[in-house]
C-alpha positions in Angstrom: 5.3 2.4 -25.9 5.2 0.7 -22.9 3.9 -2.9 -21.9 0.6 -2.3 -19.0 2.2 -2.0 -15.7 0.0 -4.7 -14.3 2.6 -6.5 -16.2 5.8 -5.8 -14.5 4.5 -6.2 -10.7 3.8 -9.9 -10.4 7.3 -10.8 -12.1 9.1 -8.4 -9.4 7.3 -10.4 -6.7 8.4 -13.6 -7.7 12.2 -12.0 -8.3 11.7 -12.7 -11.9 13.8 -10.4 -13.2 16.2 -11.9 -14.6 13.6 -13.8 -17.1 12.7 -10.3 -18.4 16.6 -9.8 -18.7 17.0 -13.4 -20.5 14.5 -11.9 -23.0 16.0 -8.3 -23.8 17.3 -6.8 -26.5 20.3 -4.9 -27.2 19.1 -2.4 -29.9 20.8 0.6 -30.9 17.6 1.4 -33.3 15.1 0.9 -29.7 11.8 2.6 -31.6 12.7 -0.9 -33.8 13.1 -3.0 -31.1 12.4 -6.9 -31.4 9.5 -8.6 -30.1 9.3 -9.7 -26.0 7.0 -12.1 -24.8 6.3 -9.0 -21.8 6.1 -5.8 -24.8 2.7 -6.5 -26.4 3.6 -5.0 -30.3 0.9 -3.0 -30.3 2.2 -0.4 -27.7 5.5 -0.3 -29.8 5.8 3.3 -31.8 7.1 1.6 -34.6 6.6 -2.3 -35.4 8.9 -4.7 -35.7 9.9 -5.4 -39.4 12.1 -8.0 -41.3 14.3 -5.8 -42.9 15.6 -5.0 -39.0 15.9 -8.4 -38.5 19.4 -8.3 -38.1 19.5 -4.7 -35.9 18.3 -6.5 -32.6 19.9 -9.5 -31.0 19.8 -11.0 -27.5 22.9 -9.4 -25.4 24.8 -12.6 -24.9 26.0 -11.6 -21.5 22.9 -10.8 -19.7 21.5 -14.4 -19.1 25.2 -14.9 -17.4 24.8 -11.6 -15.5 21.7 -12.7 -13.7 23.4 -16.0 -13.1 25.9 -14.8 -12.4 24.3 -12.5 -9.6 22.0 -15.6 -8.5 18.7 -13.1 -9.3 17.1 -16.2 -10.1 17.5 -18.6 -7.0 17.9 -15.6 -4.2 15.4 -13.0 -3.7 16.4 -9.6 -3.2 15.1 -6.1 -2.5 16.0 -3.3 -4.4 14.4 -0.5 -3.1 15.0 3.4 -3.1 14.9 5.5 -0.2 12.3 8.2 0.0 15.0 10.8 -0.3 16.6 8.8 -3.3 13.0 8.7 -5.4 12.4 12.5 -4.6 15.5 13.2 -6.0 15.3 11.1 -9.5 11.4 12.6 -9.9 12.4 16.3 -9.3 15.8 15.7 -11.7 13.9 18.0 -14.0 11.6 19.8 -12.1 10.9 23.5 -13.3 8.2 26.0 -12.3 8.1 29.8 -13.3 5.3 32.6 -11.8 4.4 35.2 -14.1 5.4 39.2 -12.7 2.2 40.5 -11.4 3.3 44.0 -13.0 5.5 43.3 -16.5 4.7 46.4 -17.3 2.2 45.8 -20.5 -0.7 43.7 -19.8 -1.9 42.1 -16.6 -1.4 38.6 -17.4 -4.2 35.4 -17.1 -1.5 33.0 -16.3 -0.5 32.8 -12.9 2.7 30.8 -13.6 3.3 26.9 -14.5 4.9 24.2 -13.6 7.0 21.5 -15.6 8.7 18.7 -15.3 9.9 15.3 -17.3 11.0 11.4 -16.2 12.4 9.7 -19.2 12.8 6.4 -20.4 14.6 6.1 -22.9 18.6 7.0 -22.9 18.7 9.5 -23.3 15.2 10.9 -22.9 12.9 11.6 -26.0 10.6 14.2 -25.5 11.2 17.9 -24.9 9.8 20.7 -23.4 9.5 24.9 -24.5 7.7 27.7 -22.8 8.0 31.3 -23.5 6.4 34.6 -23.5 6.5 36.3 -26.6 8.1 40.3 -26.3 6.2 41.8 -29.5 3.1 40.6 -28.7 0.7 39.7 -26.0 0.3 35.9 -25.2 2.6 32.9 -23.9 3.4 29.8 -25.4 4.0 26.6 -23.5 4.1 22.8 -25.4 5.7 19.5 -25.4 7.7 17.5 -28.4 7.7 13.9 -28.2 10.4 12.5 -30.1 10.2 8.8 -32.2 13.3 7.3 -33.8 16.0 9.6 -31.3 15.1 12.8 -29.7 17.1 14.9 -32.9 13.9 15.9 -34.5 11.9 16.8 -30.7 15.1 19.3 -30.6 14.8 20.6 -33.2 11.4 21.5 -32.6 11.7 22.4 -29.1 14.1 24.8 -30.3 12.7 26.6 -33.5 8.7 26.1 -33.4 8.1 28.9 -30.9 10.5 31.4 -32.9 7.7 30.4 -36.5 4.8 31.3 -34.6 6.0 34.5 -33.0 6.6 35.4 -36.7 4.1 34.6 -38.0 2.1 36.7 -35.1 4.7 39.6 -35.6 2.3 43.1 -37.6 4.2 44.1 -40.8 5.4 47.0 -39.2 7.8 45.0 -36.8 8.4 42.4 -39.3 10.1 45.4 -41.1 12.0 46.8 -38.4 13.4 43.5 -37.9 15.1 42.9 -41.1 16.3 46.8 -41.4 17.7 45.7 -38.1 19.7 42.4 -39.6 20.3 44.2 -42.4 21.9 47.2 -41.7 24.1 45.1 -38.4 21.8 46.7 -35.6 20.9 44.8 -32.4 17.4 42.5 -33.4 14.3 43.2 -31.0 13.9 40.3 -28.7 10.9 37.7 -29.6 10.9 35.6 -27.1 11.9 35.5 -23.4 12.8 32.0 -22.8 11.5 29.9 -19.5 14.1 27.0 -19.3 15.5 24.7 -17.4 18.8 24.5 -16.7 18.7 20.5 -18.8 17.4 22.2 -21.4 19.6 22.2 -24.5 20.2 24.6 -27.7 21.9 23.6 -30.3 24.7 26.7 -30.4 26.3 24.9 -34.1 23.3 25.1 -34.9 22.0 28.0 -34.6 23.3 30.2 -38.0 21.4 27.6 -40.4 18.2 27.7 -38.0 18.0 31.6 -38.1 18.7 31.9 -41.7 15.5 29.4 -42.3 14.0 31.7 -39.8 14.9 34.8 -41.4 14.0 33.9 -45.4 10.2 33.2 -43.5 9.9 36.9 -42.1 11.0 37.9 -45.5 8.2 36.1 -47.5 5.3 37.1 -44.8 6.7 40.6 -45.7 6.9 40.4 -49.2 3.1 38.8 -48.3 1.6 41.3 -46.4 0.5 44.3 -48.1 1.4 46.6 -45.4 -2.3 47.1 -44.3 -1.9 45.3 -41.1 -5.2 43.3 -40.9 -5.9 41.7 -37.7 -3.8 38.3 -37.1 -5.9 35.6 -37.0 -3.7 33.0 -34.8 -5.3 29.7 -35.8 -3.9 30.5 -39.3 -0.6 31.8 -37.2 -0.1 28.4 -35.6 -1.2 26.8 -39.2 1.4 28.4 -41.1 4.1 28.2 -38.6 4.1 24.3 -37.9 4.2 24.0 -42.0 6.6 25.9 -42.8 9.3 24.8 -40.1 8.1 20.5 -41.1 9.3 22.5 -44.4 12.6 23.7 -43.8 13.8 20.8 -41.7 13.0 18.8 -45.1 14.6 21.5 -47.4 18.0 21.7 -45.5 17.9 17.8 -44.9 17.6 18.0 -49.5 19.9 20.9 -49.7 23.0 19.3 -46.7 25.0 21.4 -46.1 29.3 22.0 -45.9 29.7 20.9 -42.4 30.4 18.2 -42.3 29.0 17.6 -38.6 25.6 20.1 -39.8 24.8 18.0 -42.6 24.8 14.9 -40.4 22.5 17.2 -38.0 19.8 17.9 -40.6 19.5 14.9 -41.5 19.3 13.0 -38.2 16.3 15.9 -37.4 14.3 14.6 -41.2 15.0 11.2 -40.7 14.1 11.2 -36.9 10.1 12.6 -36.4 8.2 14.8 -33.2 5.1 15.1 -32.6 3.6 18.7 -31.3 1.2 19.9 -28.8 1.5 23.6 -28.1 -1.1 26.4 -26.1 -1.0 30.2 -26.9 -2.5 32.0 -23.7 -3.6 35.8 -24.5 -5.9 36.9 -22.4 -8.8 34.6 -22.3 -7.9 33.3 -25.6 -6.4 30.3 -25.3 -4.8 28.6 -28.7 -4.4 24.6 -28.7 -2.2 23.5 -32.0 -2.0 19.7 -31.8 0.1 17.5 -34.0 0.5 13.6 -33.2 -0.5 12.1 -30.0 0.1 14.5 -27.2 -3.0 16.4 -25.4 -4.2 19.3 -23.8 -6.5 19.0 -21.0 -8.2 21.4 -18.9 -8.5 21.5 -15.8 -12.2 23.0 -14.5 -13.8 23.5 -11.1 -17.4 23.1 -10.8 -19.7 24.6 -8.0 -20.1 22.2 -5.6 -15.6 22.0 -5.8 -15.3 18.7 -7.7 -13.1 18.8 -10.7 -13.9 18.0 -14.6 -11.8 17.4 -17.4 -12.2 19.2 -20.6 -10.1 17.5 -24.2 -8.8 20.2 -26.2 -7.1 18.4 -28.9 -7.6 15.3 -30.7 -5.4 12.3 -31.1 -4.1 11.9 -34.8 -4.2 7.9 -35.2 -6.1 5.1 -35.3 -8.3 5.4 -32.8 -9.6 9.0 -34.3 -12.5 7.8 -37.2 -12.1 11.6 -38.9 -8.2 10.4 -39.3 -8.3 7.6 -41.1 -11.2 8.9 -42.7 -8.7 12.1 -43.8 -6.0 9.7 -44.4 -8.0 7.4 -46.6 -9.4 10.2 -49.2 -5.6 11.5 -49.5 -4.6 8.7 -51.2 -6.1 6.4 -54.3 -9.0 3.9 -53.2 -6.4 0.8 -53.9 -5.0 2.1 -51.6 -7.5 1.9 -48.5 -6.3 -1.3 -47.0 -2.6 -0.8 -46.8 -2.9 3.4 -45.5 -3.2 2.1 -42.4 -2.5 -1.8 -41.4 -2.5 -3.1 -37.6 -3.6 0.6 -36.5 -0.4 2.1 -38.2 0.3 4.6 -40.8 1.5 1.9 -43.4 1.7 -0.6 -41.1 4.6 1.0 -39.5 4.2 4.4 -37.4 1.5 5.3 -34.7 0.9 8.8 -35.0 -0.3 9.8 -38.5 0.9 13.6 -38.3 4.6 14.8 -37.3 7.3 16.8 -38.0 10.1 15.7 -40.3 9.6 11.7 -40.9 10.8 12.2 -44.1 10.5 8.3 -45.3 7.2 9.3 -45.1 7.1 12.3 -46.9 9.8 12.1 -49.8 9.5 9.9 -53.0 11.3 7.3 -53.0 13.7 9.0 -55.5 14.6 11.6 -53.2 15.2 9.7 -50.5 17.6 7.1 -52.6 19.8 10.5 -54.1 19.6 12.4 -50.3 20.7 8.5 -48.8 23.9 8.1 -51.2 25.1 12.0 -50.9 24.8 12.2 -47.0 27.6 11.2 -44.6 28.9 7.9 -44.5 26.6 7.2 -41.3 23.7 7.9 -42.9 24.5 5.8 -45.3 25.1 2.7 -43.2 22.1 3.3 -41.6 19.4 0.4 -42.4 16.9 2.0 -41.6 17.6 5.2 -43.4 17.9 3.1 -46.6 14.8 1.2 -46.0 11.7 2.2 -47.9 8.2 1.6 -45.8 6.1 -1.3 -47.3 3.1 -0.1 -50.2 5.3 3.3 -50.4 3.3 4.3 -53.6 1.4 8.0 -53.1 3.5 10.1 -50.8 3.4 11.9 -48.7 1.7 10.0 -46.0 2.3 12.2 -43.4 2.0 15.8 -42.4 2.6 18.4 -39.5 -0.5 20.7 -40.3 -2.1 20.5 -36.6 -5.3 20.4 -35.4 -5.6 23.8 -33.5 -8.9 24.3 -31.5 -10.0 27.5 -29.3 -11.5 28.4 -26.1 -12.2 31.2 -24.2 -11.2 30.6 -21.1 -13.6 31.0 -17.7 -13.4 32.1 -14.4 -13.8 28.2 -13.6 -10.8 27.3 -15.8 -8.5 26.5 -13.2 -5.3 24.8 -15.1 -4.6 23.4 -18.3 -2.1 20.1 -18.6 -0.4 19.7 -21.7 1.2 16.5 -21.1 2.9 13.4 -23.9 1.6 10.2 -24.2 3.3 8.6 -21.5 0.9 10.4 -18.9 -2.1 9.7 -21.0 -0.9 5.5 -21.2 -0.6 5.9 -17.6 -3.8 7.7 -16.2 -7.2 8.9 -16.9 -8.0 12.1 -18.1 -10.3 12.7 -15.2 -7.2 11.1 -12.6 -5.2 13.7 -13.9 -7.6 17.0 -13.6 -8.6 15.7 -10.5 -5.1 14.9 -8.5 -3.6 18.5 -10.1 -6.9 20.4 -8.6 -6.6 18.5 -5.4 -2.8 19.6 -5.2 -3.6 23.2 -6.4 -6.4 24.0 -4.0 -4.7 21.6 -1.2 -8.8 20.3 -0.9 -9.7 16.7 -1.1 -13.0 15.5 -1.5 -14.2 12.6 0.5 -15.3 10.1 -2.1 -16.1 6.1 -0.7 -13.1 4.1 -1.2 -13.8 2.3 -4.5 -11.9 -0.8 -4.6 -12.8 -1.7 -7.9 -13.6 -5.9 -7.3 -10.7 -6.4 -5.5 -10.4 -8.9 -2.1 -9.2 -5.8 0.6 -8.0 -7.6 4.2 -9.6 -5.2 6.8 -5.1 -4.2 7.2 -5.4 -3.2 3.8 -8.7 -1.0 4.7 -7.1 0.4 7.7 -3.9 1.4 5.3 -6.3 3.2 3.1 -8.0 5.0 5.5 -4.9 6.1 7.5 -2.9 7.0 3.9 -6.4 9.3 3.6 -6.3 11.2 7.1 -2.1 11.5 6.2 -3.4 13.3 2.8 -6.0 15.9 5.0 -3.3 16.4 8.1 -0.1 16.5 6.1 1.2 19.4 3.5 2.4 18.1 -0.2 5.8 17.4 0.1 5.8 18.0 -3.7 6.3 22.0 -4.5 6.0 21.2 -8.1 2.4 20.2 -9.6 3.8 18.2 -12.4 6.3 16.8 -10.1 3.2 15.3 -8.4 1.4 14.3 -11.1 4.8 11.8 -12.6 4.5 10.9 -9.0 0.9 9.4 -9.3 1.5 8.1 -12.7 4.2 6.1 -11.8 3.3 5.1 -8.3 0.0 4.9 -8.2 -1.8 1.2 -6.4 -4.8 -0.6 -7.8 -6.8 1.6 -5.4 -5.4 4.7 -6.7 -2.7 6.2 -3.8 0.8 6.0 -4.5 2.8 3.3 -3.6 5.8 3.8 -2.4 7.2 0.1 -3.1 5.7 0.6 -6.4 7.1 3.6 -7.0 11.1 2.7 -6.1 10.5 -0.6 -7.9 9.5 1.3 -11.6 12.3 4.5 -10.4 14.9 1.2 -10.0 14.5 -0.3 -13.4 17.5 -0.7 -15.4 18.2 1.4 -18.7 17.0 -1.8 -20.7 13.7 -2.2 -18.9 12.3 0.6 -18.1 11.4 1.8 -22.0 9.5 -1.8 -21.9 6.9 -0.9 -19.3 6.4 3.0 -19.3 7.4 5.9 -22.1 9.0 8.8 -21.4 6.4 11.4 -19.4 6.9 15.3 -19.6 3.8 17.4 -18.4 3.4 21.1 -18.2 0.7 22.2 -15.7 -0.6 26.1 -16.3 -2.4 27.7 -13.6 -4.7 30.8 -14.6 -5.3 33.6 -12.7 -9.2 33.5 -12.8 -9.6 37.1 -11.4 -7.7 38.4 -14.0 -9.9 36.1 -16.0 -13.1 37.0 -14.8 -12.0 40.7 -15.1 -11.6 40.8 -18.8 -14.6 38.9 -19.1 -16.5 42.4 -16.9 -15.0 44.3 -18.9 -17.1 43.0 -22.4 
């Protein structure tokens, strides 16, 4: 988790970046990075542990490098030009507009914008969007990885297939299975909406397909063929749990191919949270596992914006989650199951895919590691057993599913990883997106929040407000616009180019200290279609 941004800018303004460089750590296990005076442990996804002390060491040439460049003695400014800033912000943006007539049903979704801004290298977040072709509806999701990107990558590729299969009627499942048996072409299940940078693993496609096929075969055997109405909530829960079970099973069984064997183990030992929305007409379901969020943007009658939260964070700030965890384990573990607001004192989210270190028995962990490839056997992290590890599993991938019936005033949905919510309040997120989509700025009194503002500063704020009213937005993507605000907002709530430039100029080793990966999907609803659905009933 990033440190508060207000700690960063005094350092930069005082030309003390070299101080930060001098205390930075070179660490192959960034999620277990040793402590820093500028990085409160409360913001780390994992807390440091003595077992990892040998992993982290000061990078010897940091101080010499900073001295050689004379950062401490010579004030220098490293500003990006507006085109350079835009190039960085727009590198991963993607937009999709739903066709007005798709041959089936008029969609309640106009389209969506998505974008990602990395802090980790490589980025650990993932995103997915797809249209269900054999059923109605659209799937959209964000996935926040930790301990690497392997698990979030696998979940982003696979989860929507598990959901789509869970939603298929018995007859369609039989048709797909018969096509596989006879070697005929399969019915397409999903139409993916992907950015060119959204990677799919070709090497693991056969393994993933075989696991998915086993799942739909079991669904066929369990279904009597009476074609009951499919419960979307149940389908989402079953898909999440089954995929997590398959990730665990694939790691236990292994694979003769050394590359795939190492891949399935990396997926299982890393972890990922997931927040997924399924939109079908006026029916909106959100399935959440972890601490990413879904936020609904509602436009009130007076044109103002309000935020409706459609997910709950699964962490120590959620009292119901704390109670659930304690009830699932013996009373003598009540004080150890959550320590320092973390699961077993280590993991921030209380629900996640993968993370078998918190799910498998100690004997199973040792057996898999000892029989695994050398890369896994040499990894001290995989050998480490969490403290007070008595009654696993301590972690689940089961989602909490929220249902909302769309109304004409429900204009958009924001799905985002916690990198956004750590930097912006939900009401600000909804207001910024709402104003972007409508092009309207409600002129509220400028709030300076106790700051001493000079006449020159106030003039600048008023000039900026006037410029917003008279010019079009420079962003063509709502998610990009939101990231610009999340990274570049100043204390007055306006985008400060100098601040934005500084944040985007931070080197790889520093970026993760001050913010997390940010992944956003903004889904825009068709109010006319939503209203028509309501009128029909």
